[in-house]
C-alpha positions in Angstrom: -15.0 -14.2 -16.2 -11.7 -16.0 -17.1 -9.5 -13.0 -16.6 -10.3 -12.4 -12.9 -7.5 -13.2 -10.6 -7.0 -13.2 -6.9 -3.6 -12.3 -5.4 -2.4 -13.2 -1.9 -3.7 -10.9 0.8 -0.4 -8.9 0.9 0.0 -8.6 -2.9 -3.7 -7.5 -3.3 -3.5 -4.9 -0.5 -0.1 -3.6 -1.8 -1.8 -3.0 -5.2 -4.5 -1.2 -3.7 -2.0 0.9 -1.6 -0.2 1.8 -4.8 -3.5 2.6 -6.4 -4.5 5.0 -3.7 -1.1 6.6 -3.7 -1.3 7.2 -7.4 -4.7 8.9 -7.0 -3.3 11.0 -4.2 -0.5 12.1 -6.4 -2.9 13.1 -9.3 -4.9 15.1 -6.9 -1.7 16.8 -5.5 -0.4 17.5 -9.0 -3.8 19.1 -9.9 -3.8 21.2 -6.6 -0.4 22.6 -7.5 -1.8 23.7 -11.0 -5.2 25.3 -10.3 -5.5 28.7 -8.7 -9.3 28.7 -8.2 -10.0 28.4 -4.5 -13.1 26.4 -4.9 -11.3 23.9 -7.2 -8.4 23.7 -4.8 -10.6 22.9 -1.9 -12.5 20.1 -3.9 -9.2 18.5 -4.8 -7.8 18.8 -1.3 -10.8 17.0 0.2 -10.6 14.2 -2.5 -6.7 14.0 -1.7 -7.4 13.6 2.0 -9.9 10.7 1.3 -7.2 9.1 -0.9 -4.7 9.4 2.0 -7.3 7.9 4.5 -7.9 4.9 2.2 -4.1 4.3 1.9 -3.8 4.4 5.6 -6.7 2.0 6.2 -5.0 -0.4 3.7 -1.6 -0.1 5.4 -3.2 -0.9 8.7 -4.8 -3.9 7.1 -1.4 -5.0 6.0 -0.1 -4.6 9.6 -3.0 -6.5 11.1 -3.6 -9.0 8.4 -7.3 -7.9 7.9 -9.4 -4.9 7.7 -11.4 -4.2 11.0 -14.8 -2.6 11.2 -16.9 -4.6 8.8 -20.4 -3.2 8.8 -23.6 -2.7 6.8 -21.7 0.1 5.1 -19.9 -2.6 3.0 -22.5 -2.3 0.2 -21.8 0.0 -2.7 -24.2 2.9 -3.2 -25.9 3.9 -6.6 -24.4 6.7 -8.3 -25.4 8.9 -11.3 -22.5 7.7 -13.5 -21.7 11.3 -14.4 -18.3 10.2 -15.7 -20.2 9.2 -18.9 -21.4 12.8 -19.6 -18.5 14.8 -18.2 -15.4 15.3 -20.3 -12.2 13.9 -19.0 -9.4 16.4 -19.1 -6.4 17.5 -17.3 -6.6 20.6 -15.1 -4.8 23.8 -15.7 -4.2 27.0 -13.7 -7.6 28.4 -14.9 -9.6 25.4 -14.0 -12.7 26.1 -11.9 -14.7 24.1 -9.4 -16.8 22.5 -12.0 -13.8 21.2 -13.9 -12.2 20.0 -10.6 -15.4 18.1 -9.8 -15.4 16.5 -13.2 -11.8 15.5 -12.7 -12.3 14.0 -9.3 -15.4 12.1 -10.6 -13.2 10.4 -13.2 -10.5 9.6 -10.8 -13.0 8.1 -8.3 -14.5 6.0 -11.1 -11.0 4.4 -11.8 -10.8 3.5 -8.1 -14.2 1.9 -8.3 -13.3 -0.1 -11.3 -10.1 -1.3 -9.6 -12.0 -2.5 -6.4 -14.7 -4.0 -8.4 -12.2 -6.2 -10.3 -10.4 -7.0 -7.1 -13.6 -8.0 -5.1 -14.8 -10.1 -8.0 -11.5 -11.8 -8.6 -11.3 -12.6 -4.9 -14.8 -13.7 -4.4 -14.9 -16.3 -1.7 -11.4 -15.4 -0.5 -10.9 -13.8 2.9 -9.7 -10.5 1.4 -12.8 -10.1 -0.7 -14.6 -8.4 2.2 -11.7 -5.8 2.3 -12.2 -5.0 -1.3 -15.9 -4.8 -1.0 -15.6 -2.4 1.9 -13.2 -0.2 -0.1 -15.5 -0.3 -3.1 -18.4 0.8 -0.9 -16.3 3.6 0.5 -15.3 4.8 -3.0 -18.9 4.7 -4.2 -20.0 6.8 -1.2 -17.3 9.3 -2.1 -18.3 9.3 -5.7 -21.9 9.9 -4.8 -21.1 12.9 -2.6 -19.0 14.3 -5.5 -21.9 13.8 -7.9 -24.4 15.1 -5.4 -22.1 18.4 -5.1 -21.8 18.6 -8.9 -25.7 18.2 -9.3 -26.3 20.7 -6.6 -24.1 23.5 -8.2 -24.0 22.6 -11.9 -27.1 20.6 -12.9 -29.7 23.1 -11.9 -33.1 23.2 -13.7 -32.9 27.0 -14.3 
């Protein structure tokens, strides 16, 4: 693709930090709106994952790389529930089902970002960092989709 671009390590990681911060802020805003205990718990867990990713990226900025490369750097397959679930803002009466759909859509945004960054930086030293973050995001999405499937896609 001709629109792929790779930034310097610092610029690319700063963009990722900003993206993770924005995701955290979306979750925080949603937590402040919803009253359903289950929905709040789902959103809180997702917000904590965003914070962890942000801290990993900030450590990478300090150290100049992201330690801990492993076989977990490969994205996992997901169900792509974002294509069948409506994307909508949460309100005070939103339930766990709506919170999961909201989180699934936010995670897909993160996956798209890391996919673009890893493809744009293919062959550059920081590509591995974005591939690792992409893999983390797909695992998180998979767990959200599994939870959705377990509770809301029953055959009965």
